[in-house]
N, C-alpha and C positions, 0 to 999 in steps of 0.2 A: 233395779240390778236381783238377777236370779233367788229365784227363795228358794234358803232350806242354806241360803251362806252368812256363819258366824264369824265371829273375832276366833279365825285359823290362830293354830301353836304349829311350832314344832314339834314334828310325831316325837311320843316315845315307844320302841317298839320294844314288847318282848320278846329273848328271847321265846323262838320254839313255834312263834304266833305268829306266821306272817304273811299271811290275809286280814290281821286288821288293820283299819288307820286307828289314829288318835284323834277326831273332829275338834274334840275340845268341846265335849257333850256339856258342859257343870259352868262353862263363861259363860260372860257375860254375850249375847246375841249382841251383833253391832256389824254395821257394812262395813269393805270394804273397796276402795273400787280398784285398785291395784290389782287386787287380788279375782275381781270379778274379770277386769281384762283379763288375768293366763286363763279364769277357766274358759271365759268366753275362745280364746284360740284355741284350746288344747283342742274342746268340744268340738270346730271347727276341724281339725285338723284329720278327722275322719274321714270328712272328700276331701279327696286327692289331688283335686280339679283345683279346691279352693287357695289360691294361694293370695294372702293379705300380709297389712304389718300393722301393729297399733303399736302406738307410742307409753311410754309409761310414765313416762315424764324426765325433772333431771333430779337424777343421783341423793343431793340433799334434800328435796320435798319427801323421797321414799322412803328415805332413811330417816329421816325429825317428822312422821304421820304420829302421828296421836292416834288417829284409827285403828292399830294394825300394828298391834310392836311384834308379834308370828313374824310374817314375812321380813319385818327388820329384819332381826336374825337371820334367814335363809337368804338372804341379797348382799349384805353385810360384807361378806368374802371378796361377792363382785367387784363390789363399789371400795374398795381400798381406798381412802387418800395417796394421792400420787403429788410428792410436792413441784415437776416442774407442769401441773395438769389445775386452772382454775376450775372447772364445772367437767358433771360426768352429766350425760343422760344414755336412759336404757329403753329401750323397747324390742316386741317382739315381732317376729318375720316367721309365718309359715308359705312352709316350702314344701309342696311333693306328701305329703302329710305330714313332716318331722319340724316342731318347732325348736326354734332357735333364740335365744334370749344375747342381743347385743348391747356391750359400753360405748357410748362416743367420749371423749374425752379435746378437749378441748383445753389446748396449754397457754403461757403465757405469753406468745409470740404468735395467739390465735390459731396455728392448726391446728387439726382434726385426726383424729386417729379410734378405729378403732379396735377391737378389742377379738382377740379370737371367741369365736360365738363358743355359748354353752348351749346344750340342746338339753330340754325337757322332755320327761315321761311322766303320761297321765297313771293312773293310778288310784282303777277302778272294776277293783274284783269280780264287784255284780252286775259290772254288764258282760263279761262272757265272752267280751270279744277280742279278736287280737289283731296288730296294727303294725304297722310305723311306727305307732308313736306314739303307741301300750309296754307301761311297763310295766311289766314285775313280782308281784309283794312277796321279795325272795325279804329270807333270815337277814337279818341287820350283821351278823354274825358271825353267819358259817356257810357253811358252800352247802347244796341239795344233790347229794350225789346219788338220788335217785332221777333228777333232771339229768343231768349228766350219763348215766345208766336208757336215758329215755330218747336222748341224742342218736349217742352208741348203736340205741337199736333200729331207729328210726332209718340212719346211713347204708348200715348191716343190709335192711329188705327194700329201700328205693334207691339207693344208689347204685348195685354194681360193682360191676369190671375198678371201675377208676377207683375207687376208694377201699375197694377190698384187696385184705392181705393175702384171700385162700386160694390155696394155690402157689402161693409166693413162698418159696423161700432163699435165704440170704443166699450169695456165692458161696459158700463156702462153713463149717459143720461149725456150727457157735458152743465153744466147749462149754459155758456153765451159765445157772437161773441163779438167780435170787427168789428160794423158795418162799414165799408169805405166807406159806401155812403152816413151814417147820420150822420157818428163822437160819433158813443157810442155807449156804453153795451145795447147790447141786449139776452133774452134765447131766450136760442139755437135751434133756427129751429131740432121739430125732422129729422133726417137721412141727414140735410143740408152740402153740398161741402163746403169745406174749408181750408184756410194753415196754416201751422204751422210756427211761427216761430224757430227757434230754436238758442244763445245766451248766451257769457257770461252775467253772473248780474253782477260781477263785487261789489265792494264797495258802488257804487255812491248812493246818494238818485234818487229817481223813484217814480212814481204814482204803487199806487198797491189799489187793489178791498177791500175794510175794511165792516163793517158791516156799520161801521157810516159813509160812501159816494159810497156805494152801489148805493142807488136811484137816489142822483146827477148824477152818473153815464152816467143813464140811456138816460136822457136828449138830444134831437137832437143837437148835435154840439159841447157837452160836451169836447168831445177831441179836439176839434176844435180848445176854444175857453177857454172859462173857466179855463178849467186843463190843454190845452193845452202846458204851461211851465212847467211840471211836467212831461212829459213823455221824453226821453230820447232818442239821435234823432236814436238809432239802430229800437226802436219800428214805434215812427212818418215816419223815412223814409218805414219803411215794411208795413206799409197801404198805405202807397202813392203805392208801388210797388203793392202793392192784385190790387187794381183798373185800376192801368195802364195794367195789364194782362187781364182785364176783369170778376176778379174775385171778390164776393162781401165780404166773413167774413174771418177775422184773430185767430187763436186760439193765444195766450198769455200766458205764465203762473204769470204775475205782474198782469194781470187786467180780465183774465175769473178765473180763483181761487180765491176768496175769500180767504184772506189771516190770519183774523181770525175768522175763522169758523171750528173751528176744525176738527168737523163728517165729514168736504166734504171738508175740504185742504187731509185729509188722505184716502177720495173717492178716488178725484181723482192725490193723487200721490202712490196712489196702481193699478194706471191702468193707467201708466204716459203711457202703450209703446205703449195699442192701442188709442191713444190718433194720439200717433204721425204715429198706420200703417194706422189706420182710414184718413188720411191727401190727399189730393188732393195732398199735395204741401208741401216738409219741405224748408222752406227758414234756411240758417245757414248763423248768419257772423259772420266769419270765424275769420276776421281780424280785430285788437284790443282788449284790455285788462276790460274792461267794458259796457255798453250798455250805454252809451255815444257817443262811436267811427262813428256807423252810417251805413249804406249802401254806400261808395262812390261808384259816376259816376250814380246820377240816375239825368236827367234832369229835370230841374225845385225844384226838393227836397230836391239834397245835393251836395256838394263838389264834383270838379270834379278831376277825378282820373289819379294814374299821372302812363305814359307808357314809355318803353323805346322809344327813337327813334328809326327812320327809316332808310338806307342808301344803297340811290335810286344806284342803279348799270346801267344807263340805261333809254330809255324810257317806260316807268307807267313797271319799272321795280324796285325790290333793294333787301332786308333783314331787319330781327327785330330778335331781340331774341326772343324766345317765354318765356312767362310768366310761371317759371318753382315749384312756389310757394308751399311748397306740404303741401297739410290739413292737416299728422298725426305732422307738423311743428304746427298751428297753437297753438295760445295759448286757439282756443275756442275745438281746440285734445285734451290737455291735464288738461277738464275741467271733476270730476265725473259724474256730474247729464247728459249733454252733448251725455256719449256714448249709453245710450239706446234710444235719440233719431236719433240719425245718424243710431242705431242698426237697428231699429225699422221703418223710412222714407223710403219711395217705391222708393219717386224722391226725388230729392234732386238737388237747388240751392243755391251755392256756392259761398260766395261771397270772394274775397281772392284772397293778390297779386294786388289790382287793376282790376281785373277783376271777371268773374263768369262762372264756369262750370255749366256742372247734368249731376249728379250722379242718372243713376236708376238701378234698378236690371236686365235689358240686356242691359247696354252702359255710357255711361262717351265721352261726349261729350267739347268742349274745346273753348273758346269764341274766342279764337286769332288764330283754327284750322282748318282752310277748307275742311274737309273730310269727305266723303258721310254719312247721318246720320243711314247706314247699316254697315260699315265700324265694324273692331273687333277690339272692345276698347283694349287688349292686343298690336296691333300695334302703337297705340298715345300713351298708357299710359308710366308714368313716369320710370321708372328704376331703380323697390322695392321702388315706394311711389307709386302713391292715387290709380293707378286700381289693385296691388300689394295687395294692405295694404287696399281698405279702403271695409266694414263692410255690412252687408249684413244679414236676415234673415235666410241665406243657412247657414251661419258661427252658427247659434244655433238649437243643434235638438229638437224639439219643438214638435215635435211627438211620441222620445222615449229617454230613458235617455241618454245622450252622457260625459262620466265624463271628458276626455280627451279635448272637446269644452269648456268644461264648464268652467274648469281652463285655460283656457287659454284667455280666454272670463274676467275672474277676474284677470289674471297675469297684463292685461293688465289695469283695472279699480285700481289692489294695487295702480300701477304708479300712478294714476290722479291726484290730487289738486280737496281741497274741502276749502271753506267759512269754516264753522261748521263740524270742524269733526267729531262732533255727529249725521250726515246730512251720515253717507260713509250706514245704512242700507238705508233708506228711498231714498235714488238716488236711489237706482239698482230695487226699493222694488217691482216695474213693473215689470221685467223684471224675474222676481218670479215667480209672477203672472200668465207673460207666459208660465210658464213651467210649469202650475199646469197638464198638459198630462203626460211629460214625468218623475218629480218626481209629482206626485198623494196627496204624504202625504206632502209635504210642507216645509220648510226651517228651521232652528234651527241655529237664528247670525249670516246668510250666509253660514248654510249647511247644507247639499240636508237628510232630518231624513234619507227615507228609504236606503241611502250609508250611516250611521253617520259615523263610527269607518275606512271608508274605505277615508274619508275624513277629520278624525279629526290628520292625520298623516302628512300633509297640510306643507307645508314648504319655505322656501326664496332659490327665484335665487338673484346670484349675490349680491348686498349690501348689508346691515342690516338694520332691521324694525329698526322701533321707535316704541313704544308704543301710542296712540294714549291722551293716560288720564293718569297719575298714579293711582296704586292698593288704595292709599289710597280716592279717590274721587267718590263715593258710586252713583254718580247718575246714575239713570239707560238707562240714554238712549245715554248713551253711550254701550259700546260693550265687550264682554268678554277678558283674554288674550287667555283666547283655541281656538278661533278663528283667521281664518284673518284675519277680517275684527277688531279683537282690536287695527289690528300693522300699522305702512303709512310706504308700499312697496312693491315690488312686490314679488309673490308668486313664485316659482316653476310648468310653464307649464308643468311638467311630475310627481309631486308627485301626479296626479289622475288618474285614467287609465283606458279606457277603453275594455280594452282588456280581464278586469278579468270576462270580462260575454257576447264581443265581438267578434267572430269568424272572420269577414271580417268590421274591424272598417276602416270608412273611415277617420275618421283623427290620423294620427297615424307620430308621432315626435319621435329618435331614438337619442341614443347618443353614442360614444367608451366609457365614465365612469364613464355614469349614466343609469339604466335601471328603469324602475319600476316595481313595486313587487305590492303587495295583503296584505290587512290586514284580521285579519280572527279572528269573534267578540268572546268573551269570556264574555262581561261585560252587565253587567242590566245599563243601563242609567237612572237616574234621575236626574230633575229642581228642583232648588225650589230660590223663589224670594228673600228670605233673609237666614243669616247662620242660625239662629234656628227658622227657620220653615219649617211648613212638605214638604218631599219632594211628591213628583207627577213625580210616570213612565211616560218614552215616549213611545209613542204610536208608533206600530210601527218601532221603532228602525231596519236597518241594515234590513229588510226586504227582499231585494235583497237576503242577506245573506242564510235566510228560507224561498225562492224560488226556490234558488241553488237546498238546501239540501232533499225540498218536490217535487221537479219535473226535476233535472235533469235525464235523461237517462232512463224519463218514457212517454211510447205515448200519456198512455189517460190517460184517468181525467188530464187536463193540467186544465187553470186560460182563461176563453173567454180571445178569437182571438189571441191565437196560436195554432199555428200547431208542432208536428211534421216532419219531415222529414231525409227518409238516403242519405249518400254519400258513394263513396267512401274513402277510406282512403286519405288525403290529405297533398301536402306539405306545406303548410304553412310556417309548423314551423322549416322546415332548412332550410326559407330566414331568418327570424327576426333571426335564432342563429348565425350566423355566427358570429360577432362582440362577443359572449359572448366562440368561440370554445376556446380548451385545458380547461378548465377552471376546469377538474376533482380534479386535486390536489388543492384541494381547495373544493373542492362536504362537504357538512356536511353529514356525515357517517345518520343520520334523513332520513336525503331527499333522495327517491327511485326515483327519476329522474331526466335522467341526461341530458334531451336536451328538448328544448319544442316540440321538435318533438315526442315527447314519450307524453306530456299532449293531442295529435287528437283523437277524434271520429270521428267516420263515418255515424254519426248523429247531424244536429242543428235543431236550431228553427225559424217558424217566428213567426211574430204580426203583423195581420190586420192592423197598422197603420202605416207601415213600408216596404212595398215590400223593395227586396235588399240585407237587413242587417242579418243575419248572428248569431245567437245568439248563446252562451254553454249550457247556460238554459232560463226558462221564469223568464222575473224581472219586478216589479210592475210597469204598465202605465193607467197613469186615463182615462175617456170618453173621455175628450177635450170635451164638454160639457158646457151649463153657468152651472148644476146640478152639475158638478161633478172641480169647485172652488175651490183655497186650503183652509186649518178648522182652523175657527179660533183659535191655541191655545195660552194657555200664556204662555211662556216659561220665567221659570224666567230665570236670567241673569247666577247660579251658577249652576254649572254640576257637580252629585255628582255620587260614583258607590262603593263599595267593591273592594280593589284592595288590591294590595303588591307592596311594597314599599322597594328598595333598596343604594344603597353607590355604587358608581365606581367615577373613575375619570380621568377628563376630561383632555387632552395633545396636544399640537401641534409636530405631529411629526416632528421629526429632519430632516435636509435633508442629512444627514449622516446614516442616519436608509435604513431596508428592506425594506422604503417605498418611490421610485425614486419620483423624483419632477413631475406634473402631466404639459403636457403640454397638455391643453382641454379646452374647449370652457369655464369653470365657471373663467376661469384664472389662476396665477402666484400663487396662497394662495390654491391651491389645491394639494395632494397628492395622486399619486395613490395608492389605499390600497386593498388587495386581500382581500375582506371581503364576506360571503355571494354570496357567487359560484361565481363572479363574480370580477371584478376589479371599482374600485367606489374612484369616485372623492374624496378626501377627504378632510375637511378642519384642524376638530379634532375627535382623536380617543377617544374612554373611555379604561381605564385600571384595573383591576384585582389590589389585594391588592399587588402581586407579578410583576407587575409593564405588565404583558401578555397586546395584546391589542385585546380585548376582544366584540369589536361594533366603530359602530361610530355613532356623534352625528353635529348637525345645530343648532346649539346658531340661536337666532330670534334679538335679541336688536344687538345694534352695544355695548352697550359698557360692555356688560357682552361680546360677542363676544372678545373686548381689555382686558379686564382685565382674560381670561384663559389664552388668548397668553400671554401675559405676566405675568402670573404670575410663580416668581422662588420655583419647589416645595422644603421645606429642605428634609433630609435625611428623610428612613421610608414614603415618600409618594409616590405617580404614576405621582398625577397633583395636577389639581383643583377638591375639592370633590362635587361630585353634589350628590342632591337626584332626584333619577329619579320610577318613577309608570307605573308599566304596561299597559297600555289601548288598547294590544288590540296584538294577536299572529299573526305572518308572513310566508309569504312562498315564497321561493325565485323568481318562478318564476311571469307574468302579467297571464297568462294564468292560469285558476280555475281547481285546480283533481279534479276528480266525487268524489262525498259524499263516497263512503265506503274504500274510498283511503286516502282522506287527512287529511294534514301531518301540521305541521309546523316546521320553522326551526329557528325563531331567534321573539323574543318578539319586540314591535313595543313600545317605551318609550319614558315620559314627562320629561325633564328638568324644576321641581320645587323647587320654593323661596315659605315659608309657613311665612303666614304676619297674625294676631292675628285667625291662623285655616280655613285659606282659602289657598291654592296651586295655584302658579301662573305660568302660562308658560313662563318659558324660554329657550324654544328649544326641539326638536323632534328628535328617533335614535336609531336605534336598536339595541337588545344585543342576541349576539347567546344562543341559546334556551338550549343547557347546562350551557352557564357560569351561565345566569341570572334563574335557578334554582340549582344550585351549592351554589347560595353567600347566604348571613345570611338577609332573607325577615323581613317583619314586618307587619301583613295583619294590614288595616289604614282604614277608612270612609275616601274616598278621595273627598274634594267637593274644585270643576275647580274653581276662580272665573275671 
């Protein structure tokens, strides 16, 4: 037994005494085997190479121990009884300098289940050392603003331009700041340093700047006297925090945007991303579901916070559980408006789980972990948690178009919540504005114009979607059914890919049962604002493909900024082809390509904006200056083209058919289908009149999906009849074929339902080229709504 270890008691921490641990010196001294093991593990954690496990024993043995009442109370919450479990055991695991508690439960059926681990931190102020297992003896009631200042000072002095807002200005002139010295609104001084607030509005009454009160809000003291009662707690607490950090100006949307000034409101919404990017710091209120929750733990400002207890293990030494609440699971992280605020903020101070955390472009700091400020953030980050999923501008390519990164962002965004569903485009509009160099032709209802056909083939991921509105609702503020924005839910993060035009993509995902493919344009798209109004052709649509046809393989006459380079034949295709080898028996005879390696070229293209990125061919890239902002195109909600329509039948493959049940990431509803030169996780197949499988269909909506799955075909039917319209041609491989050899092996189609002459999207799929061209097709004037 370690000397000096007596009977532990749960610490009683006096507010303001941050570095004292109550060891129960007056209590009878008595040994405790469980606490001895814990202390041994914590002290061993200082050796990063020492990985081992200690068994603490059964739950009943630990809780019923008469030798140590304190650890019974400390571990009680981890060992709560569950009716379906007969026994519980606990173990301590040391891994790479971090100590975890695991609770294993054995059910009445004999099955064992191990809970998510709790991480322990060692509190030993007298040691004077820092490390990944060393806890900081924080005030259990209040946040230390001195610690926050220390983080900010270190970031400003050591992290350089990656985190700094110095020299960065919003892409528009901010109208108002909250002056925390005079407690009123003031016209925003040009170039002034400011703190931004990111929070959840919720549906609570709150003070808003309006044309009628903006003059009164400028009166000194207005926010601390006349209007004080109308200010929600989160904003009021943020004002106090800004003052205590030595800053002066706060930007908060409800007060710094005049809500009923339509012109100013639209301008600020369009440039919201740059407002957060230029802020010296963004304060994030991740706890709570509305603006009245507040920032807990600010001394003399808000209610005290509640932190886990401390279990002393000896003289000035103890342990506590780490605060492991994940930002990505907070209410704040589920809201649509907060995504771009998170993405563009270079420094964030996050209030979550009763504590504060610092996120910047270079590191992450936790209030309860006493780690060196230059520590590798992956060392202290939660596994699969904050560090792994923390978003930054590095995830979004601003200098060149990267569809893979864009769709990954939109997949996250589609699963977020909006109080008002018609805000789906406004809440991400400033992100599109920030992408003006990568996508210089702008966006049409959330789809990049330069890649229109490549992005019209979006499809859902996982659970079916729900329309944000019914087709009968003709309000212009609602996005149409042909864009991802018209639906609630996540889209597939593989449905768009930069491999169509980037030879060495820096962001790539692949699976065994689903492979990205490409769209080859053959229609000319127009838009109109009403069914009978004039149709206007969309300028610069599918310009990426025009660039491919015009420049791929050429060394001269390239657009400005582009350069042609040669290299030896690469082997990168061999690696990407491995999951799809031995698929030759499914090869479409119209496709001259046997593998992705056949598509490799001895040349590539580079652009001045993106050193190190190799392109298959030039693509549209803007100048990125103030003069190249997105065009203010007045796109209508209807998408129109001359195309062809045909009928096929949708059906769920029976389990006893030639498609065995897929064991895939997409879940048990998917079946393996040998289609389109690979095996696919298929939920619905498309059949011709003879019952042959000739394509696949991804159904968007939950009602349509259940209807098709449950449809009982009568004699003579192959399934549920679907009207399909061709929107582009497709090629089996994501990589492009040189223009002189370009072919297509299938048609990309939309399943549509017609209402009053307008077609509404219900799903997207592919039909084998030979089948489609052999069907009885009807020439139509397609109007997608």
